[in-house]
ZABA-90448 format. One record per atom (N, C-alpha, C, O): atom name; x, y negated, z negated; residue number from 1. Coordinates in Angstrom, 1 decimal. Layout:
N
+------+--------+--------+--------+-----+
| atom |      X |      Y |      Z | seq |
+------+--------+--------+--------+-----+
|   CA |      X |      Y |      Z | NUM |
...
+------+--------+--------+--------+-----+
end
This chain:
81
+------+--------+--------+--------+-----+
| atom |      X |      Y |      Z | seq |
+------+--------+--------+--------+-----+
|    N |   36.4 |   10.2 |   -6.1 |   1 |
|   CA |   35.6 |   10.3 |   -7.1 |   1 |
|    C |   34.6 |    9.1 |   -7.1 |   1 |
|    O |   33.4 |    9.3 |   -7.2 |   1 |
|    N |   35.1 |    7.9 |   -6.9 |   2 |
|   CA |   34.1 |    6.6 |   -6.9 |   2 |
|    C |   33.2 |    6.7 |   -5.8 |   2 |
|    O |   32.2 |    6.1 |   -6.0 |   2 |
|    N |   33.5 |    7.3 |   -4.7 |   3 |
|   CA |   32.5 |    7.4 |   -3.5 |   3 |
|    C |   31.4 |    8.3 |   -4.0 |   3 |
|    O |   30.2 |    7.9 |   -3.9 |   3 |
|    N |   31.7 |    9.4 |   -4.6 |   4 |
|   CA |   30.6 |   10.4 |   -4.9 |   4 |
|    C |   29.8 |    9.6 |   -5.8 |   4 |
|    O |   28.6 |    9.5 |   -5.6 |   4 |
|    N |   30.2 |    8.9 |   -6.9 |   5 |
|   CA |   29.5 |    8.2 |   -8.0 |   5 |
|    C |   28.8 |    7.1 |   -7.2 |   5 |
|    O |   27.5 |    7.0 |   -7.4 |   5 |
|    N |   29.3 |    6.3 |   -6.3 |   6 |
|   CA |   28.6 |    5.2 |   -5.7 |   6 |
|    C |   27.4 |    5.8 |   -5.0 |   6 |
|    O |   26.3 |    5.3 |   -5.1 |   6 |
|    N |   27.7 |    7.0 |   -4.2 |   7 |
|   CA |   26.6 |    7.7 |   -3.3 |   7 |
|    C |   25.5 |    8.1 |   -4.2 |   7 |
|    O |   24.3 |    7.9 |   -3.9 |   7 |
|    N |   25.8 |    8.6 |   -5.4 |   8 |
|   CA |   24.8 |    9.1 |   -6.3 |   8 |
|    C |   23.8 |    7.9 |   -6.8 |   8 |
|    O |   22.6 |    8.0 |   -6.8 |   8 |
|    N |   24.4 |    6.8 |   -7.1 |   9 |
|   CA |   23.7 |    5.7 |   -7.6 |   9 |
|    C |   22.8 |    5.1 |   -6.5 |   9 |
|    O |   21.7 |    4.7 |   -6.7 |   9 |
|    N |   23.4 |    5.1 |   -5.3 |  10 |
|   CA |   22.6 |    4.5 |   -4.0 |  10 |
|    C |   21.4 |    5.6 |   -3.8 |  10 |
|    O |   20.3 |    5.2 |   -3.5 |  10 |
|    N |   21.6 |    6.8 |   -3.8 |  11 |
|   CA |   20.5 |    7.7 |   -3.6 |  11 |
|    C |   19.5 |    7.7 |   -4.5 |  11 |
|    O |   18.3 |    8.0 |   -4.2 |  11 |
|    N |   19.9 |    7.3 |   -6.0 |  12 |
|   CA |   18.8 |    7.3 |   -6.8 |  12 |
|    C |   17.9 |    6.1 |   -6.6 |  12 |
|    O |   16.7 |    6.2 |   -6.8 |  12 |
|    N |   18.5 |    4.9 |   -6.4 |  13 |
|   CA |   17.7 |    3.7 |   -6.0 |  13 |
|    C |   16.8 |    3.9 |   -4.8 |  13 |
|    O |   15.6 |    3.5 |   -4.9 |  13 |
|    N |   17.4 |    4.4 |   -3.7 |  14 |
|   CA |   16.7 |    4.8 |   -2.6 |  14 |
|    C |   15.3 |    5.5 |   -2.9 |  14 |
|    O |   14.2 |    5.1 |   -2.5 |  14 |
|    N |   15.6 |    6.7 |   -3.6 |  15 |
|   CA |   14.5 |    7.5 |   -4.0 |  15 |
|    C |   13.4 |    6.8 |   -4.8 |  15 |
|    O |   12.1 |    6.9 |   -4.6 |  15 |
|    N |   13.9 |    6.0 |   -5.7 |  16 |
|   CA |   13.1 |    5.2 |   -6.7 |  16 |
|    C |   12.2 |    4.2 |   -5.8 |  16 |
|    O |   11.0 |    4.1 |   -6.1 |  16 |
|    N |   12.7 |    3.5 |   -4.9 |  17 |
|   CA |   12.0 |    2.5 |   -4.0 |  17 |
|    C |   11.1 |    3.2 |   -3.2 |  17 |
|    O |   10.0 |    2.6 |   -3.1 |  17 |
|    N |   11.3 |    4.2 |   -2.6 |  18 |
|   CA |   10.5 |    5.0 |   -1.8 |  18 |
|    C |    9.3 |    5.6 |   -2.5 |  18 |
|    O |    8.3 |    5.7 |   -1.8 |  18 |
|    N |    9.4 |    5.9 |   -3.7 |  19 |
|   CA |    8.3 |    6.5 |   -4.5 |  19 |
|    C |    7.3 |    5.2 |   -4.8 |  19 |
|    O |    6.1 |    5.3 |   -5.0 |  19 |
|    N |    8.0 |    4.1 |   -4.9 |  20 |
|   CA |    7.0 |    3.0 |   -5.4 |  20 |
|    C |    6.3 |    2.4 |   -4.2 |  20 |
|    O |    5.3 |    1.8 |   -4.4 |  20 |
|    N |    6.6 |    2.7 |   -3.0 |  21 |
|   CA |    6.0 |    2.1 |   -1.6 |  21 |
|    C |    5.0 |    3.1 |   -1.3 |  21 |
|    O |    5.1 |    3.7 |   -0.2 |  21 |
|    N |    4.0 |    3.4 |   -2.0 |  22 |
|   CA |    2.9 |    4.4 |   -1.6 |  22 |
|    C |    2.0 |    3.6 |   -0.8 |  22 |
|    O |    1.8 |    2.4 |   -1.0 |  22 |
|    N |    1.5 |    4.2 |    0.3 |  23 |
|   CA |    0.4 |    3.8 |    1.1 |  23 |
|    C |   -0.9 |    4.2 |    0.7 |  23 |
|    O |   -1.0 |    5.0 |   -0.2 |  23 |
|    N |   -1.9 |    3.7 |    1.4 |  24 |
|   CA |   -3.3 |    4.2 |    0.9 |  24 |
|    C |   -3.4 |    5.6 |    1.5 |  24 |
|    O |   -4.1 |    6.4 |    0.9 |  24 |
|    N |   -2.7 |    6.0 |    2.5 |  25 |
|   CA |   -2.7 |    7.4 |    3.0 |  25 |
|    C |   -2.1 |    8.4 |    2.2 |  25 |
|    O |   -2.5 |    9.5 |    2.2 |  25 |
|    N |   -1.0 |    8.0 |    1.3 |  26 |
|   CA |   -0.3 |    8.9 |    0.5 |  26 |
|    C |   -1.2 |    9.1 |   -1.0 |  26 |
|    O |   -1.1 |   10.1 |   -1.7 |  26 |
|    N |   -1.9 |    8.0 |   -1.3 |  27 |
|   CA |   -2.6 |    7.9 |   -2.3 |  27 |
|    C |   -4.0 |    8.7 |   -2.2 |  27 |
|    O |   -4.6 |    9.0 |   -3.3 |  27 |
|    N |   -4.4 |    9.2 |   -1.1 |  28 |
|   CA |   -5.7 |    9.8 |   -0.7 |  28 |
|    C |   -5.7 |   11.3 |   -1.3 |  28 |
|    O |   -5.6 |   12.2 |   -0.5 |  28 |
|    N |   -5.7 |   11.5 |   -2.5 |  29 |
|   CA |   -5.6 |   12.8 |   -3.1 |  29 |
|    C |   -6.8 |   12.8 |   -4.1 |  29 |
|    O |   -7.1 |   11.8 |   -4.8 |  29 |
|    N |   -7.5 |   14.0 |   -4.2 |  30 |
|   CA |   -8.6 |   14.3 |   -5.1 |  30 |
|    C |   -8.2 |   14.5 |   -6.5 |  30 |
|    O |   -7.0 |   14.4 |   -6.9 |  30 |
|    N |   -9.0 |   14.8 |   -7.3 |  31 |
|   CA |   -8.7 |   15.1 |   -8.7 |  31 |
|    C |   -8.1 |   16.5 |   -8.9 |  31 |
|    O |   -7.5 |   16.8 |   -9.9 |  31 |
|    N |   -8.3 |   17.3 |   -7.8 |  32 |
|   CA |   -7.7 |   18.6 |   -7.9 |  32 |
|    C |   -6.3 |   18.7 |   -7.4 |  32 |
|    O |   -5.7 |   19.7 |   -7.5 |  32 |
|    N |   -5.8 |   17.5 |   -6.9 |  33 |
|   CA |   -4.4 |   17.4 |   -6.3 |  33 |
|    C |   -4.4 |   17.6 |   -4.9 |  33 |
|    O |   -3.3 |   17.5 |   -4.4 |  33 |
|    N |   -5.4 |   18.0 |   -4.2 |  34 |
|   CA |   -5.4 |   18.3 |   -2.7 |  34 |
|    C |   -5.7 |   17.0 |   -2.0 |  34 |
|    O |   -6.3 |   16.1 |   -2.6 |  34 |
|    N |   -5.2 |   17.0 |   -0.7 |  35 |
|   CA |   -5.5 |   15.9 |    0.0 |  35 |
|    C |   -6.8 |   15.7 |    0.4 |  35 |
|    O |   -7.4 |   16.6 |    0.9 |  35 |
|    N |   -7.5 |   14.4 |    0.4 |  36 |
|   CA |   -8.9 |   14.4 |    0.7 |  36 |
|    C |   -9.0 |   14.4 |    2.2 |  36 |
|    O |   -8.0 |   14.3 |    2.9 |  36 |
|    N |  -10.2 |   14.7 |    2.7 |  37 |
|   CA |  -10.5 |   14.9 |    4.1 |  37 |
|    C |  -11.8 |   14.5 |    4.5 |  37 |
|    O |  -12.6 |   14.3 |    3.5 |  37 |
|    N |  -12.3 |   14.3 |    5.7 |  38 |
|   CA |  -13.6 |   13.8 |    6.1 |  38 |
|    C |  -13.9 |   12.5 |    5.6 |  38 |
|    O |  -13.2 |   11.5 |    5.6 |  38 |
|    N |  -15.3 |   12.4 |    5.2 |  39 |
|   CA |  -15.9 |   11.3 |    4.9 |  39 |
|    C |  -15.3 |   10.7 |    3.4 |  39 |
|    O |  -15.2 |    9.5 |    3.2 |  39 |
|    N |  -14.9 |   11.6 |    2.5 |  40 |
|   CA |  -14.2 |   11.0 |    1.3 |  40 |
|    C |  -13.0 |   10.4 |    1.6 |  40 |
|    O |  -12.7 |    9.3 |    1.0 |  40 |
|    N |  -12.2 |   10.9 |    2.5 |  41 |
|   CA |  -10.8 |   10.3 |    2.9 |  41 |
|    C |  -11.2 |    9.0 |    3.6 |  41 |
|    O |  -10.6 |    8.0 |    3.2 |  41 |
|    N |  -12.1 |    8.9 |    4.6 |  42 |
|   CA |  -12.4 |    7.5 |    5.2 |  42 |
|    C |  -12.8 |    6.6 |    4.2 |  42 |
|    O |  -12.4 |    5.5 |    4.2 |  42 |
|    N |  -13.8 |    7.0 |    3.4 |  43 |
|   CA |  -14.2 |    5.9 |    2.3 |  43 |
|    C |  -13.1 |    5.6 |    1.4 |  43 |
|    O |  -13.1 |    4.4 |    1.0 |  43 |
|    N |  -12.2 |    6.4 |    1.0 |  44 |
|   CA |  -11.1 |    6.0 |    0.1 |  44 |
|    C |  -10.2 |    5.0 |    0.8 |  44 |
|    O |   -9.8 |    3.9 |    0.4 |  44 |
|    N |   -9.9 |    5.5 |    2.2 |  45 |
|   CA |   -8.9 |    4.4 |    2.8 |  45 |
|    C |   -9.6 |    3.1 |    2.9 |  45 |
|    O |   -8.9 |    2.1 |    2.8 |  45 |
|    N |  -10.8 |    3.0 |    3.3 |  46 |
|   CA |  -11.5 |    1.7 |    3.5 |  46 |
|    C |  -11.4 |    1.0 |    2.2 |  46 |
|    O |  -11.0 |   -0.2 |    2.2 |  46 |
|    N |  -11.7 |    1.5 |    1.1 |  47 |
|   CA |  -11.7 |    0.8 |   -0.2 |  47 |
|    C |  -10.3 |    0.5 |   -0.6 |  47 |
|    O |  -10.1 |   -0.5 |   -1.3 |  47 |
|    N |   -9.3 |    1.3 |   -0.3 |  48 |
|   CA |   -7.9 |    1.1 |   -0.6 |  48 |
|    C |   -7.4 |   -0.2 |    0.0 |  48 |
|    O |   -6.9 |   -1.1 |   -0.6 |  48 |
|    N |   -7.6 |   -0.2 |    1.3 |  49 |
|   CA |   -7.1 |   -1.1 |    2.3 |  49 |
|    C |   -7.8 |   -2.5 |    1.9 |  49 |
|    O |   -7.1 |   -3.6 |    1.8 |  49 |
|    N |   -9.2 |   -2.4 |    1.6 |  50 |
|   CA |   -9.8 |   -3.7 |    1.1 |  50 |
|    C |   -9.1 |   -4.2 |   -0.1 |  50 |
|    O |   -8.8 |   -5.4 |   -0.2 |  50 |
|    N |   -8.9 |   -3.4 |   -1.2 |  51 |
|   CA |   -8.3 |   -3.9 |   -2.4 |  51 |
|    C |   -6.9 |   -4.4 |   -2.1 |  51 |
|    O |   -6.6 |   -5.5 |   -2.6 |  51 |
|    N |   -6.2 |   -3.8 |   -1.4 |  52 |
|   CA |   -4.8 |   -4.3 |   -1.1 |  52 |
|    C |   -4.8 |   -5.5 |   -0.5 |  52 |
|    O |   -4.0 |   -6.4 |   -0.9 |  52 |
|    N |   -5.6 |   -5.6 |    0.5 |  53 |
|   CA |   -5.7 |   -7.0 |    1.2 |  53 |
|    C |   -6.2 |   -8.0 |    0.4 |  53 |
|    O |   -5.7 |   -9.1 |    0.5 |  53 |
|    N |   -7.1 |   -7.8 |   -0.4 |  54 |
|   CA |   -7.9 |   -8.9 |   -1.2 |  54 |
|    C |   -6.8 |   -9.6 |   -2.1 |  54 |
|    O |   -6.9 |  -10.8 |   -2.3 |  54 |
|    N |   -5.9 |   -8.9 |   -2.6 |  55 |
|   CA |   -4.8 |   -9.4 |   -3.5 |  55 |
|    C |   -4.1 |  -10.4 |   -2.8 |  55 |
|    O |   -3.7 |  -11.4 |   -3.3 |  55 |
|    N |   -3.8 |  -10.1 |   -1.4 |  56 |
|   CA |   -2.9 |  -10.9 |   -0.7 |  56 |
|    C |   -3.6 |  -12.0 |   -0.1 |  56 |
|    O |   -2.9 |  -12.9 |    0.3 |  56 |
|    N |   -4.9 |  -12.1 |   -0.1 |  57 |
|   CA |   -5.6 |  -13.3 |    0.8 |  57 |
|    C |   -5.5 |  -14.5 |   -0.1 |  57 |
|    O |   -6.4 |  -15.0 |   -0.8 |  57 |
|    N |   -4.2 |  -15.2 |    0.0 |  58 |
|   CA |   -4.1 |  -16.4 |   -0.8 |  58 |
|    C |   -3.5 |  -17.3 |    0.3 |  58 |
|    O |   -2.7 |  -16.9 |    1.2 |  58 |
|    N |   -3.9 |  -18.6 |    0.2 |  59 |
|   CA |   -3.4 |  -19.7 |    1.2 |  59 |
|    C |   -2.0 |  -20.0 |    0.7 |  59 |
|    O |   -1.5 |  -19.5 |   -0.3 |  59 |
|    N |   -1.4 |  -21.0 |    1.5 |  60 |
|   CA |   -0.1 |  -21.6 |    1.2 |  60 |
|    C |   -0.1 |  -22.4 |    0.0 |  60 |
|    O |    1.0 |  -22.6 |   -0.7 |  60 |
|    N |   -1.2 |  -22.9 |   -0.4 |  61 |
|   CA |   -1.4 |  -23.8 |   -1.6 |  61 |
|    C |   -1.7 |  -23.0 |   -2.9 |  61 |
|    O |   -1.8 |  -23.7 |   -3.9 |  61 |
|    N |   -1.8 |  -21.6 |   -2.8 |  62 |
|   CA |   -1.9 |  -20.7 |   -3.9 |  62 |
|    C |   -3.4 |  -20.4 |   -4.2 |  62 |
|    O |   -3.6 |  -19.7 |   -5.2 |  62 |
|    N |   -4.2 |  -20.9 |   -3.5 |  63 |
|   CA |   -5.7 |  -20.7 |   -3.9 |  63 |
|    C |   -6.3 |  -19.5 |   -3.0 |  63 |
|    O |   -5.8 |  -19.3 |   -1.8 |  63 |
|    N |   -7.2 |  -18.8 |   -3.4 |  64 |
|   CA |   -7.8 |  -17.7 |   -2.8 |  64 |
|    C |   -8.4 |  -18.3 |   -1.5 |  64 |
|    O |   -9.0 |  -19.4 |   -1.5 |  64 |
|    N |   -8.2 |  -17.5 |   -0.3 |  65 |
|   CA |   -8.9 |  -17.9 |    0.8 |  65 |
|    C |  -10.4 |  -17.5 |    0.8 |  65 |
|    O |  -10.8 |  -16.7 |    0.0 |  65 |
|    N |  -11.2 |  -18.3 |    1.7 |  66 |
|   CA |  -12.6 |  -18.0 |    1.6 |  66 |
|    C |  -13.0 |  -18.4 |    3.1 |  66 |
|    O |  -12.4 |  -19.1 |    3.9 |  66 |
|    N |  -14.2 |  -17.9 |    3.4 |  67 |
|   CA |  -14.9 |  -18.3 |    4.7 |  67 |
|    C |  -14.3 |  -17.5 |    5.9 |  67 |
|    O |  -14.0 |  -16.3 |    5.9 |  67 |
|    N |  -14.1 |  -18.3 |    7.0 |  68 |
|   CA |  -13.5 |  -17.7 |    8.2 |  68 |
|    C |  -12.0 |  -17.4 |    8.0 |  68 |
|    O |  -11.5 |  -16.6 |    8.8 |  68 |
|    N |  -11.4 |  -18.0 |    7.1 |  69 |
|   CA |   -9.9 |  -17.8 |    7.2 |  69 |
|    C |   -9.8 |  -16.5 |    6.3 |  69 |
|    O |   -9.0 |  -15.7 |    6.6 |  69 |
|    N |  -10.5 |  -16.3 |    5.4 |  70 |
|   CA |  -10.5 |  -15.1 |    4.6 |  70 |
|    C |  -10.9 |  -13.8 |    5.6 |  70 |
|    O |  -10.2 |  -12.8 |    5.6 |  70 |
|    N |  -11.9 |  -14.0 |    6.3 |  71 |
|   CA |  -12.4 |  -13.0 |    7.1 |  71 |
|    C |  -11.3 |  -12.5 |    8.2 |  71 |
|    O |  -11.0 |  -11.3 |    8.4 |  71 |
|    N |  -10.8 |  -13.6 |    8.7 |  72 |
|   CA |   -9.7 |  -13.3 |    9.7 |  72 |
|    C |   -8.5 |  -12.7 |    9.1 |  72 |
|    O |   -8.0 |  -11.7 |    9.7 |  72 |
|    N |   -8.1 |  -13.1 |    8.0 |  73 |
|   CA |   -6.9 |  -12.6 |    7.3 |  73 |
|    C |   -7.2 |  -11.1 |    6.8 |  73 |
|    O |   -6.4 |  -10.2 |    6.9 |  73 |
|    N |   -8.5 |  -10.9 |    6.3 |  74 |
|   CA |   -8.7 |   -9.4 |    6.0 |  74 |
|    C |   -8.8 |   -8.6 |    7.1 |  74 |
|    O |   -8.3 |   -7.4 |    7.0 |  74 |
|    N |   -9.2 |   -8.9 |    8.3 |  75 |
|   CA |   -9.4 |   -8.1 |    9.5 |  75 |
|    C |   -7.8 |   -7.8 |   10.0 |  75 |
|    O |   -7.5 |   -6.6 |   10.2 |  75 |
|    N |   -7.1 |   -8.7 |   10.0 |  76 |
|   CA |   -5.7 |   -8.4 |   10.4 |  76 |
|    C |   -4.9 |   -7.6 |    9.4 |  76 |
|    O |   -4.0 |   -6.8 |    9.7 |  76 |
|    N |   -5.2 |   -7.8 |    8.1 |  77 |
|   CA |   -4.4 |   -7.3 |    6.9 |  77 |
|    C |   -4.8 |   -5.8 |    7.0 |  77 |
|    O |   -4.0 |   -4.9 |    6.9 |  77 |
|    N |   -6.1 |   -5.5 |    7.2 |  78 |
|   CA |   -6.6 |   -4.1 |    7.1 |  78 |
|    C |   -6.2 |   -3.2 |    8.4 |  78 |
|    O |   -6.1 |   -2.0 |    8.3 |  78 |
|    N |   -6.0 |   -3.8 |    9.6 |  79 |
|   CA |   -5.5 |   -3.3 |   10.8 |  79 |
|    C |   -4.2 |   -2.8 |   10.6 |  79 |
|    O |   -3.9 |   -1.7 |   10.9 |  79 |
|    N |   -3.4 |   -3.7 |    9.9 |  80 |
|   CA |   -2.0 |   -3.4 |    9.6 |  80 |
|    C |   -1.6 |   -2.4 |    8.4 |  80 |
|    O |   -0.5 |   -1.9 |    8.4 |  80 |
|    N |   -2.6 |   -2.3 |    7.5 |  81 |
|   CA |   -2.2 |   -1.6 |    6.4 |  81 |
|    C |   -2.4 |   -0.1 |    6.6 |  81 |
|    O |   -2.1 |    0.7 |    5.6 |  81 |
+------+--------+--------+--------+-----+
end
């Protein structure tokens, strides 16, 4: 009985964390609930990746990156996102 209970708890947390880890690809949905395609999808993905990486562009001292460091970071981040 304990094993079933523990399995149910673990499954609940696993599903919850998977739902929170949405990527830009999964967020690319129109107002009508259908997946975006073509130019709309491309535009959305570019903007989403930019916004996601912009938040992460912080140096080790806690300040926002600027100049070449920011450009380099953004390029690497957007390729990996």
